[in-house]
C-alpha positions, 0 to 999 in steps of 0.5 A: 500500500502506498503511503497516504492511501486510505484503507477500509473494511466493509462487509458488503462492497457493491461496485456500481451504483446503477439500479442493480447496484443500489438495489443490492446495497439497499437490500443488504443494508436493510438486512443489517449489513455494513455496506459500501458502494463504489461508483464512478458518478458522483451520485447513485443512479447509473446509466439508467438514471443519468444517460438512459431510461429516465432521460429518454422516457422524460423526452418521450413523454413530452413528445407524447403530449405533442401527439395528444395535442395533434390528436385532439384536433379531431375531437374539436380542440385546437391547441395550435402548432407547438413551439419547442424551447429546446433549452427548457426541454433540456432543463426539464429533463435535467430537473427530473434526473436531479430530483431522482438522483438526490432522492437516491443520495438521501436513501444512501444516507438514511440507510447508513451506506458509505458512498465512494466516488471512484473506479474499483479494480480487484487486487485479489478475491478479498480486496479492491483498489479504488481510484477517483476522488481518493485512492485507496484500498477496500477489504470486503467479506462479500462483493457484488459487481454491478458495473452494467454495460457499455454502448456497442460500437460499429467499426465505422463509427467513432464517438467523440465527446460533443461529436456528431456521431452519437451513441444514446448518451450523446443523443440524450444530451440534446445539444440541438434538433438536427435537420437530418438525423440518421439512426443506425439500428432498429431496436428499442433504443433507436426507435425511442430516441429516433421518435423523440427527434422526429416528433421535435422536427428532425427528418429521421432516416433509419437503417436496419441490417435485418429484415424487420424492426423490433426483432423478437417482438411478435409481428402483429404487435409490431405492426401498429408501431411500424405504421406509425413510424413510416409516417413519422420517419422520413424513411426506413431502409431494411437490409441496409448498413453503414460502411463508412462515416466521415464527420466534420464540423457541420455534418457526417458523410455516410456511405451505405451498402444494401437495399438503399438507392442513394448509397452516399448521403449527408446528415447533420447527426448520426445515432448509432444504436446497435446494442450494448456490451458488458462492462467487465473489462478493466476491473481486475477480474483476472486477479479473482476466480470470476469467470466470463464467457466468450462475449465478456459476460460474467458467469453466475448461478441462480443465486447470482454467485460467481465462480469466486464464492465471495463475489456476486454479479448482477445486471447487464454485466451478467447478460440475459435481458439487459433491463433495469428492473431485472438488474434490481431483482438480481441485486436483491437476490444477491443481497439476500443470499449474502444474508443467508436467506434462501433466495434465487433468481427464478422468475418465470418472466421478465417484462419488456416495454418499448416506450414509443407511441404506441407503446409495446409491452410483452411478457412471457412466451411470444407467439413467434417464439413458440412457433420457432420452438415448435410449441403448440399454443393458442392465441387470443386477441382483442382489438382495441377498435372494440375498446370503448376507452381506447376509441374515446381516447382516439387510440383504437389501433391497439391490440391485446393478445394472450398466448395460452397452453392449449392443454391446461389453458394456463397463461404463457405470455401476454403482449400489448401494443397501444397507449399505456401498454407498459402500465398494463403488462404487470397484470400479465406478469402476475398472472404468469408468475401465479400460474393463472389460467385464462379463466382466472383472467376472464373471471377477474372483474375489470372496470369499464371503460378502461384499457386494461379491460382488453385483457379480460376480453382477450381471455373471454374470447379464448373461452368462447365469448367476449362481450364486445367482439364476435366469438372466434370460429372453432 
């Protein structure tokens, strides 16, 4: 140890202050452990709070308000053309982030957790070295790695701070509203952020190498969103990718290959959204017994324990579905195992939501997935054109569908496309976790008129009679 460096001991060390990390730390502290968090940011929250989930959903809600204002014209209410003050939009986004981050800071203090800003790397299976506001060493009894993930790069894209070739972090800083924006990647990040910029006035071009957007989502659920994006975006090109990008002070020259007529185009900005990679490099794992797979994800068991018995890992860095709520539950499991509780990550389903307009929310087994695995299922759909609430709101193009086991009639999956789909999918999660039958959903009284009523009616349709649609032919 170098003279002047601090040294401390802790029972539970959490490396990373994102949703997985702070959830783990809070649960461990609630169970009586002495807890220390080491995080590179000055406050807990991670990418999700500062550069991902929260800022993107804040901006998406603003654009949703704009869409509603336009939709109101058909209902006899005229708001006029919206005026966008980019500085005030940015200020609102930052205000939301600060409020939530400061709330986490207060929870850290109230729980008696020591928060250290810095970058931790393992010296061995019982010690880390911290470099940051202060350099020192921490000896721990148990460690939970929650270092998250990083933006996956493409060979032709170089991200520079403040540059015109952006990852999601750069795009959410919201430097300006570019006249022409290229989005590379047709996953949820590209569609969400592309929708924000398009709604605020950018002409958005999207390219996707695969033959469809939102791969992994059933085609019938994706269809209403794709129809909306075809109107919102300037153009969408499938089986197309970039092969070179050259940035200057005023724009980006891009060369494409694939099914696009104009192979050379110029854009004001480019958003590259082609996925994320585990943040497992440079933290000294080679000095421990922790094992990683060929893609860099840390290997864990159902108790989130690594091959090194004193070290656990949670969140994006362990792979699987890379979502904040999954990370939070994994963090709680790790903390409970450390406390000696019989805990394990054994959830039947992890829900996912795309916060576009319309939203898409899914949980459990999808119809396309069942078909790929030759699994027999029955599918029941309820179109929102028959939903009184949806029609009254002017959002009747939605759909609720159930995927059901034909033998025991147990609910296997649920998918929703439409307004507030993300707020409704939790009923499907609960039903699947509880092993509910379609009949259980159908016999659970839903208030009328509501959007959630479509879940009851989809279950009724499976049983042979839905009030607001004709019975399905056998």
